LUMFI-227788 format. One record per residue (C-alpha): x negated, z, y; residue in one letter; residue number from 1. Coordinates in Angstrom, 3 decimals. Example, Ala and Ser with C-alpha at 12.3 -4.5 7.8 and 13.67 -1.06 7.14 Angstrom:
2
> c1, c3, c2, res, n
> -12.300, 7.800, -4.500, A, 1
> -13.670, 7.140, -1.060, S, 2
END
This chain:
436
> c1, c3, c2, res, n
> 0.000, 0.000, 0.000, M, 1
> -1.043, -0.472, 3.629, K, 2
> -1.718, 2.832, 5.353, K, 3
> -3.213, 4.029, 8.622, K, 4
> -6.145, 6.355, 8.019, I, 5
> -7.447, 8.719, 10.657, T, 6
> -10.496, 10.828, 9.899, N, 7
> -10.443, 14.549, 10.549, W, 8
> -12.574, 14.281, 13.685, N, 9
> -9.984, 12.149, 15.508, H, 10
> -11.819, 9.001, 14.441, Y, 11
> -9.906, 5.892, 15.613, P, 12
> -7.229, 4.819, 13.130, S, 13
> -7.661, 1.766, 10.939, I, 14
> -5.102, 0.069, 8.740, T, 15
> -6.335, -0.100, 5.181, A, 16
> -5.200, -1.076, 1.727, E, 17
> -4.911, 2.535, 0.569, F, 18
> -4.312, 3.480, -3.045, Y, 19
> -3.879, 6.849, -4.762, E, 20
> -4.097, 6.145, -8.495, P, 21
> -2.921, 8.795, -10.934, R, 22
> -4.948, 7.490, -13.861, S, 23
> -8.184, 5.651, -14.552, V, 24
> -6.179, 2.638, -15.715, Q, 25
> -4.354, 2.445, -12.368, E, 26
> -7.676, 2.823, -10.585, C, 27
> -9.234, -0.044, -12.528, I, 28
> -6.230, -2.259, -11.748, S, 29
> -6.619, -1.702, -7.999, F, 30
> -10.399, -1.952, -8.348, F, 31
> -10.133, -5.450, -9.852, N, 32
> -7.780, -6.661, -7.096, Q, 33
> -9.789, -5.458, -4.084, S, 34
> -13.242, -6.328, -2.804, N, 35
> -15.051, -4.489, -1.330, P, 36
> -13.756, -0.912, -1.626, I, 37
> -14.824, 2.648, -0.846, I, 38
> -13.750, 5.848, -2.646, P, 39
> -12.336, 8.645, -0.484, R, 40
> -11.851, 12.334, -1.193, G, 41
> -10.358, 14.784, 1.296, A, 42
> -11.513, 12.706, 4.283, G, 43
> -13.524, 15.518, 5.880, K, 44
> -16.621, 13.500, 6.780, S, 45
> -16.901, 13.385, 10.560, Y, 46
> -17.261, 9.620, 10.892, G, 47
> -16.626, 6.402, 8.975, D, 48
> -18.216, 7.168, 5.591, A, 49
> -14.903, 6.870, 3.726, S, 50
> -13.248, 4.151, 5.807, L, 51
> -12.862, 0.474, 4.984, N, 52
> -10.150, -2.140, 4.552, E, 53
> -9.662, -1.101, 0.905, A, 54
> -9.752, 2.602, -0.009, V, 55
> -9.288, 4.366, -3.350, I, 56
> -8.283, 7.995, -2.902, S, 57
> -9.238, 10.542, -5.568, T, 58
> -6.999, 13.388, -4.393, V, 59
> -4.588, 13.037, -7.339, L, 60
> -7.444, 13.512, -9.824, W, 61
> -7.271, 17.259, -9.492, D, 62
> -7.456, 18.651, -13.030, R, 63
> -9.932, 21.247, -14.237, I, 64
> -10.821, 19.996, -17.706, L, 65
> -13.054, 22.584, -19.322, N, 66
> -14.769, 25.886, -18.506, L, 67
> -17.674, 26.987, -20.696, D, 68
> -18.240, 30.642, -19.807, E, 69
> -21.185, 31.043, -22.141, Q, 70
> -22.994, 27.968, -20.838, D, 71
> -21.751, 28.660, -17.291, R, 72
> -20.595, 25.106, -16.666, T, 73
> -17.267, 23.586, -15.699, I, 74
> -16.011, 20.012, -16.097, T, 75
> -13.414, 18.773, -13.636, L, 76
> -12.016, 15.661, -12.024, E, 77
> -13.596, 14.517, -8.786, S, 78
> -10.482, 15.066, -6.651, G, 79
> -10.444, 18.834, -7.231, V, 80
> -10.844, 20.679, -3.935, L, 81
> -13.666, 23.162, -3.751, L, 82
> -11.102, 25.784, -2.650, S, 83
> -9.091, 25.139, -5.832, T, 84
> -12.232, 25.523, -7.951, L, 85
> -13.207, 28.785, -6.233, L, 86
> -9.731, 30.275, -6.779, D, 87
> -9.846, 29.243, -10.442, F, 88
> -13.261, 30.868, -10.962, L, 89
> -12.512, 34.242, -9.336, K, 90
> -11.160, 35.945, -12.499, P, 91
> -14.404, 34.961, -14.261, Y, 92
> -16.761, 36.146, -11.463, S, 93
> -18.353, 32.691, -11.382, L, 94
> -19.394, 30.522, -8.451, L, 95
> -21.192, 27.220, -7.791, P, 96
> -24.690, 28.145, -6.566, P, 97
> -24.421, 25.803, -3.543, V, 98
> -21.492, 25.921, -1.130, L, 99
> -21.197, 23.980, 2.170, P, 100
> -19.619, 25.236, 5.395, G, 101
> -16.056, 24.412, 4.290, T, 102
> -14.178, 24.757, 1.000, Q, 103
> -11.648, 22.040, 1.814, Y, 104
> -13.621, 19.106, 0.415, I, 105
> -13.415, 17.471, -2.987, T, 106
> -16.043, 17.795, -5.690, I, 107
> -16.608, 14.040, -5.535, G, 108
> -17.132, 14.239, -1.791, G, 109
> -19.593, 17.125, -2.177, A, 110
> -21.628, 15.005, -4.590, I, 111
> -21.426, 11.788, -2.571, A, 112
> -22.624, 13.537, 0.608, A, 113
> -24.946, 15.879, -1.339, N, 114
> -23.806, 18.745, 0.848, V, 115
> -25.912, 21.827, 1.505, H, 116
> -25.247, 25.417, 2.476, G, 117
> -26.899, 28.435, 4.032, K, 118
> -29.098, 29.100, 0.962, N, 119
> -30.855, 25.740, 0.752, H, 120
> -34.361, 27.202, 0.471, T, 121
> -33.259, 29.131, -2.635, H, 122
> -30.754, 26.845, -4.381, K, 123
> -31.192, 23.396, -2.797, G, 124
> -28.398, 20.881, -2.213, S, 125
> -25.210, 20.400, -4.234, F, 126
> -27.060, 17.871, -6.412, S, 127
> -28.833, 20.821, -8.069, E, 128
> -25.454, 21.939, -9.487, C, 129
> -24.550, 18.612, -11.083, V, 130
> -25.235, 18.283, -14.819, V, 131
> -23.573, 14.914, -15.430, E, 132
> -20.915, 12.582, -14.040, M, 133
> -18.493, 9.953, -15.261, T, 134
> -18.538, 6.894, -12.995, L, 135
> -16.496, 3.736, -12.619, L, 136
> -19.318, 1.312, -11.834, D, 137
> -19.343, -1.947, -9.856, H, 138
> -18.360, -3.954, -12.960, L, 139
> -15.309, -1.797, -13.662, G, 140
> -16.986, -0.058, -16.610, S, 141
> -16.894, 3.688, -17.203, I, 142
> -20.362, 5.211, -17.576, R, 143
> -21.658, 8.722, -18.205, I, 144
> -24.776, 9.392, -16.121, V, 145
> -27.132, 12.377, -16.035, S, 146
> -30.788, 13.231, -15.499, R, 147
> -31.546, 11.926, -18.988, S, 148
> -28.873, 9.229, -19.358, Q, 149
> -29.087, 6.406, -16.819, D, 150
> -31.087, 8.593, -14.381, P, 151
> -31.511, 5.853, -11.744, D, 152
> -27.763, 5.557, -11.220, L, 153
> -27.344, 9.326, -11.497, F, 154
> -29.818, 10.077, -8.708, Y, 155
> -28.608, 7.184, -6.553, A, 156
> -25.083, 8.624, -6.701, T, 157
> -26.207, 12.084, -5.528, L, 158
> -25.947, 11.661, -1.792, G, 159
> -25.118, 7.976, -2.220, G, 160
> -22.100, 8.148, 0.157, M, 161
> -19.771, 6.585, -2.425, G, 162
> -21.683, 3.298, -2.519, L, 163
> -22.779, 3.366, -6.183, T, 164
> -19.445, 3.845, -7.947, G, 165
> -16.295, 5.939, -8.115, I, 166
> -16.926, 9.447, -9.438, I, 167
> -14.210, 10.225, -11.982, L, 168
> -15.374, 13.556, -13.418, T, 169
> -18.325, 15.891, -12.985, A, 170
> -19.883, 18.739, -14.943, K, 171
> -21.101, 21.502, -12.614, I, 172
> -23.428, 24.466, -13.185, K, 173
> -22.213, 27.922, -12.160, L, 174
> -23.744, 31.333, -11.495, I, 175
> -22.451, 34.785, -12.490, K, 176
> -21.739, 37.327, -9.771, L, 177
> -21.504, 41.100, -9.838, D, 178
> -19.260, 41.026, -6.784, S, 179
> -17.739, 38.609, -4.298, Y, 180
> -18.829, 40.968, -1.535, L, 181
> -21.877, 40.138, 0.536, M, 182
> -24.235, 42.374, 2.456, R, 183
> -24.537, 40.776, 5.897, S, 184
> -26.753, 41.509, 8.881, K, 185
> -27.043, 40.036, 12.395, A, 186
> -30.312, 40.153, 14.364, I, 187
> -30.642, 39.175, 18.031, R, 188
> -33.559, 36.971, 19.115, F, 189
> -34.889, 35.974, 22.524, F, 190
> -37.743, 33.716, 21.355, S, 191
> -37.372, 30.384, 19.566, F, 192
> -40.741, 30.713, 17.820, A, 193
> -39.811, 34.158, 16.498, K, 194
> -36.398, 32.847, 15.426, L, 195
> -38.053, 30.158, 13.285, L, 196
> -40.343, 32.787, 11.758, T, 197
> -37.337, 34.934, 10.818, S, 198
> -36.193, 32.253, 8.350, F, 199
> -39.569, 32.495, 6.608, Q, 200
> -39.556, 36.279, 6.521, Q, 201
> -35.944, 36.909, 5.518, S, 202
> -35.539, 38.640, 2.159, S, 203
> -31.888, 37.594, 1.805, M, 204
> -30.744, 34.361, 0.160, E, 205
> -28.337, 33.093, 2.836, Y, 206
> -29.329, 32.650, 6.473, N, 207
> -28.248, 30.711, 9.540, V, 208
> -28.728, 31.105, 13.284, A, 209
> -26.335, 30.655, 16.190, W, 210
> -28.024, 29.549, 19.426, I, 211
> -26.762, 29.632, 23.007, D, 212
> -28.133, 26.337, 24.343, V, 213
> -27.182, 27.326, 27.905, F, 214
> -29.714, 30.174, 27.747, S, 215
> -32.592, 28.003, 26.469, W, 216
> -35.587, 27.976, 28.832, N, 217
> -38.938, 26.949, 27.327, E, 218
> -39.316, 29.379, 24.386, D, 219
> -36.759, 31.859, 25.768, T, 220
> -33.197, 31.810, 24.466, L, 221
> -30.317, 33.915, 23.210, N, 222
> -29.828, 33.558, 19.451, A, 223
> -28.207, 35.487, 16.628, I, 224
> -29.830, 35.272, 13.201, F, 225
> -27.364, 35.929, 10.359, L, 226
> -28.601, 36.764, 6.874, E, 227
> -26.644, 37.751, 3.801, S, 228
> -26.779, 38.188, 0.040, E, 229
> -24.326, 38.974, -2.735, F, 230
> -24.085, 42.593, -3.829, L, 231
> -25.721, 43.403, -7.124, K, 232
> -23.841, 46.181, -8.869, I, 233
> -24.664, 48.865, -10.057, P, 234
> -27.829, 48.732, -7.961, G, 235
> -25.756, 48.632, -4.760, D, 236
> -23.460, 51.375, -3.607, H, 237
> -20.024, 49.950, -2.778, V, 238
> -17.758, 52.236, -0.735, P, 239
> -14.394, 53.015, -2.303, E, 240
> -11.686, 50.460, -1.414, N, 241
> -14.267, 48.383, 0.456, S, 242
> -12.960, 45.149, -1.065, F, 243
> -9.535, 45.488, 0.512, N, 244
> -11.012, 46.797, 3.730, R, 245
> -13.395, 43.927, 4.404, V, 246
> -11.297, 40.952, 3.324, Y, 247
> -7.863, 39.743, 4.331, R, 248
> -7.238, 36.088, 3.589, K, 249
> -5.561, 34.718, 6.703, R, 250
> -5.576, 31.267, 8.194, Q, 251
> -4.585, 30.569, 11.765, Y, 252
> -3.318, 27.145, 12.814, N, 253
> -3.862, 25.254, 16.050, I, 254
> -0.656, 23.169, 16.233, P, 255
> -1.590, 20.966, 19.208, F, 256
> -4.571, 19.429, 20.994, Y, 257
> -5.990, 21.652, 23.710, F, 258
> -6.125, 20.312, 27.288, P, 259
> -9.539, 19.011, 28.286, G, 260
> -10.369, 21.900, 30.649, W, 261
> -10.464, 24.404, 27.765, I, 262
> -13.850, 23.031, 26.691, M, 263
> -15.231, 23.055, 30.225, H, 264
> -18.948, 23.724, 30.654, R, 265
> -18.432, 26.973, 32.585, R, 266
> -15.958, 28.404, 30.076, L, 267
> -18.244, 27.629, 27.143, I, 268
> -21.174, 29.187, 28.983, K, 269
> -19.185, 32.366, 29.643, I, 270
> -17.931, 32.518, 26.042, A, 271
> -21.481, 32.175, 24.700, N, 272
> -22.707, 34.935, 26.999, R, 273
> -19.921, 37.279, 25.895, I, 274
> -20.596, 36.495, 22.224, K, 275
> -24.269, 37.385, 22.612, F, 276
> -23.554, 40.604, 24.526, I, 277
> -21.029, 41.762, 21.938, L, 278
> -23.501, 41.060, 19.121, S, 279
> -25.447, 44.102, 20.350, R, 280
> -22.656, 46.290, 18.983, Y, 281
> -22.066, 44.403, 15.723, T, 282
> -25.648, 43.925, 14.529, S, 283
> -25.549, 46.685, 11.935, N, 284
> -25.479, 45.747, 8.267, E, 285
> -21.954, 45.425, 6.891, K, 286
> -20.009, 44.262, 3.868, L, 287
> -18.052, 41.018, 4.102, V, 288
> -16.124, 38.903, 1.631, Y, 289
> -18.097, 35.762, 0.776, Y, 290
> -15.537, 33.354, 2.259, E, 291
> -15.830, 35.065, 5.650, S, 292
> -19.579, 34.452, 5.757, F, 293
> -19.802, 31.044, 4.077, L, 294
> -16.667, 29.382, 5.520, F, 295
> -16.129, 30.905, 8.983, P, 296
> -14.259, 27.904, 10.446, L, 297
> -11.862, 27.695, 7.494, D, 298
> -9.985, 30.607, 9.051, K, 299
> -8.731, 28.218, 11.728, I, 300
> -6.757, 25.217, 10.519, K, 301
> -7.167, 22.126, 12.715, N, 302
> -9.931, 23.823, 14.722, W, 303
> -11.115, 20.397, 15.874, N, 304
> -8.044, 20.205, 18.134, R, 305
> -9.760, 22.660, 20.467, M, 306
> -11.849, 19.699, 21.674, Y, 307
> -8.739, 17.867, 22.886, G, 308
> -7.535, 14.373, 22.041, K, 309
> -10.868, 12.756, 22.898, T, 310
> -12.447, 14.601, 19.962, G, 311
> -16.010, 15.700, 19.393, F, 312
> -19.266, 14.519, 17.862, I, 313
> -21.487, 16.695, 15.719, Q, 314
> -25.103, 15.590, 15.904, Y, 315
> -27.016, 17.072, 12.973, Q, 316
> -30.629, 16.214, 12.284, F, 317
> -33.569, 17.586, 10.320, V, 318
> -37.214, 17.603, 11.428, I, 319
> -40.054, 18.374, 8.977, P, 320
> -41.581, 21.829, 9.239, L, 321
> -44.847, 20.851, 10.956, A, 322
> -43.106, 19.300, 13.961, G, 323
> -39.836, 21.260, 13.962, A, 324
> -40.537, 23.661, 16.826, E, 325
> -41.854, 20.961, 19.166, K, 326
> -39.260, 18.371, 18.151, G, 327
> -36.235, 20.660, 18.525, I, 328
> -37.435, 21.878, 21.918, Q, 329
> -37.820, 18.257, 23.017, E, 330
> -34.244, 17.566, 21.904, I, 331
> -32.902, 20.514, 23.904, I, 332
> -34.878, 19.555, 27.010, H, 333
> -33.477, 16.018, 26.837, E, 334
> -29.928, 17.402, 26.646, I, 335
> -30.542, 19.742, 29.574, Q, 336
> -31.549, 16.800, 31.785, K, 337
> -27.959, 15.560, 31.614, T, 338
> -24.647, 17.086, 32.621, G, 339
> -23.557, 17.025, 28.971, I, 340
> -23.217, 20.392, 27.281, W, 341
> -23.301, 21.702, 23.730, V, 342
> -20.196, 23.588, 22.615, A, 343
> -21.717, 24.957, 19.411, L, 344
> -25.270, 25.024, 18.037, C, 345
> -26.476, 26.258, 14.633, S, 346
> -29.870, 26.219, 12.928, L, 347
> -30.725, 26.294, 9.225, K, 348
> -33.866, 26.012, 7.104, R, 349
> -34.034, 23.309, 4.422, L, 350
> -36.444, 22.503, 1.620, K, 351
> -37.494, 19.137, 0.196, K, 352
> -35.307, 17.805, -2.608, I, 353
> -37.143, 15.764, -5.238, E, 354
> -35.718, 12.965, -7.389, N, 355
> -32.584, 12.360, -5.389, C, 356
> -30.823, 9.563, -3.576, S, 357
> -32.785, 7.822, -0.828, P, 358
> -29.754, 8.546, 1.375, L, 359
> -30.019, 12.313, 0.847, S, 360
> -30.612, 14.319, 3.977, F, 361
> -32.706, 17.333, 3.005, A, 362
> -36.344, 17.609, 4.044, E, 363
> -38.746, 20.542, 4.161, D, 364
> -37.972, 21.627, 7.698, G, 365
> -35.255, 22.817, 10.050, F, 366
> -31.854, 21.268, 10.677, T, 367
> -30.009, 21.700, 13.958, L, 368
> -26.288, 20.929, 14.315, A, 369
> -24.981, 20.316, 17.837, L, 370
> -21.283, 19.943, 18.679, D, 371
> -20.499, 17.825, 21.749, F, 372
> -17.095, 17.181, 23.293, K, 373
> -16.888, 13.405, 23.674, I, 374
> -17.556, 12.555, 27.308, S, 375
> -19.069, 9.896, 29.538, H, 376
> -22.737, 9.246, 28.763, G, 377
> -22.743, 11.109, 25.428, L, 378
> -23.484, 8.122, 23.213, F, 379
> -26.369, 7.001, 25.421, E, 380
> -27.785, 10.540, 25.191, L, 381
> -27.486, 10.538, 21.395, L, 382
> -29.350, 7.218, 21.242, D, 383
> -32.222, 8.883, 23.108, R, 384
> -32.094, 11.882, 20.788, L, 385
> -32.387, 9.488, 17.814, D, 386
> -35.721, 8.284, 19.173, Q, 387
> -37.020, 11.845, 19.454, I, 388
> -35.951, 12.528, 15.869, V, 389
> -37.707, 9.346, 14.710, I, 390
> -40.928, 10.229, 16.551, R, 391
> -40.932, 13.542, 14.705, N, 392
> -40.310, 11.922, 11.266, Q, 393
> -36.802, 13.337, 11.073, G, 394
> -33.402, 11.942, 10.153, K, 395
> -29.719, 12.253, 11.061, V, 396
> -27.156, 13.562, 8.543, Y, 397
> -24.941, 10.631, 7.505, L, 398
> -21.979, 12.798, 6.436, A, 399
> -21.665, 14.011, 10.036, K, 400
> -22.545, 10.711, 11.721, D, 401
> -20.168, 8.347, 13.504, A, 402
> -22.447, 6.314, 15.781, R, 403
> -26.038, 5.901, 14.500, L, 404
> -27.391, 2.393, 15.098, K, 405
> -28.825, 0.283, 12.301, S, 406
> -32.287, 0.033, 13.859, E, 407
> -32.586, 3.811, 14.122, S, 408
> -31.213, 4.394, 10.635, F, 409
> -33.804, 2.170, 8.979, H, 410
> -36.589, 4.035, 10.771, K, 411
> -35.258, 7.350, 9.451, M, 412
> -34.466, 6.389, 5.848, Y, 413
> -36.460, 4.339, 3.341, S, 414
> -33.618, 2.602, 1.566, V, 415
> -33.900, -0.032, -1.186, P, 416
> -31.494, -3.010, -1.136, P, 417
> -27.934, -2.087, -2.074, V, 418
> -27.296, -3.126, -5.666, R, 419
> -23.512, -2.860, -5.579, F, 420
> -21.827, -5.066, -2.960, P, 421
> -18.498, -4.135, -4.584, K, 422
> -18.705, -0.849, -2.653, F, 423
> -19.028, -0.673, 1.111, S, 424
> -17.751, 1.436, 3.990, S, 425
> -17.641, 1.068, 7.732, L, 426
> -20.687, 3.354, 7.703, L, 427
> -22.678, 1.083, 5.390, S, 428
> -21.703, -1.965, 7.464, L, 429
> -22.589, -0.243, 10.734, R, 430
> -26.066, 0.776, 9.596, I, 431
> -26.517, -2.473, 7.615, R, 432
> -27.191, -0.953, 4.230, L, 433
> -26.360, -4.288, 2.642, N, 434
> -28.722, -6.219, 4.919, G, 435
> -25.933, -8.131, 6.722, N, 436
END
């Protein structure tokens, strides 16, 4: 059927041949009639990675097929939402070792974008969880791929942005938990160099930093470093009734787009200042439920509407460790030369991922995510930021990208020729993955 598709980040609508098959046979039938196509999960990528004139949705493939508690693996269809998987696993005290910043994505989407979380230096990207996959390849054949069976296609699919085949099922590794509670701590920093060092020195598995870009002046800034780890019982003392006290599952909805003045520069600057001042009184170690720490924005449904109808752009890049401090400071200085402001800024540490897709994002370095309200001059600024990233041997995260130019992309990524012209997206056409 023809359907208008609008991405979550208020990406301009396109009319596509959109199909939601309920079975593999229905999928193959649509697959044979359309060329080219792109698979689509929950549609949470920020740009055009799952948009094209022919789209196969996986959201109806939402069955959990098998849980092996002894082996700590689970097999499920690719359309299963991560939130559905987490709810299913709670009675078993199991969890995927890698979780991104939202639980409202599909398993297939997590694999295709090779998402990462706040514990990348310990557990890597989502690809580390994947044992094997069942794919519908470019010839319409169903293939089982793993690290030992058809490894080239397996690794190309991890982070392959849906361009190597349609993921039908996946087998995922899990970890056993003593508790779903996390010990969390916030530390205030005024120096960028010391903030970077804190990632190296942290003894906890999960860490991320919030930065007030308005306060940034040379090496001086206001930042909050958050670190956390799961409780290990009986080694940890858990206060009585602490579970109910620290977690209440609520979700608030923003039913309309905010007027443009809400995200005004002065208001954001004031809000950031208040947030940093209040952190002085909330920096003590505390217990939190894991969803509160790992998925903070999931508490607010349609949070992107706060940016108004014009939407926002998230610019996320990684710069290798040796040049990270200099490169990130150069990025911030370039932004400060303009009248364009950053609404939200977060910093994470990544490690190098071996034997993965050439489109995978992770490098041994630091990744900075910058949220901009779309405004005049923004795209020209981002083009200049691309050149700084390139000079520092970095790259932009494709799952968050909506505007990277082909010339810049090919300087960031070493990509072999696309082998499967059957699959393409507006992203792959924009950055000329197929050489056109």
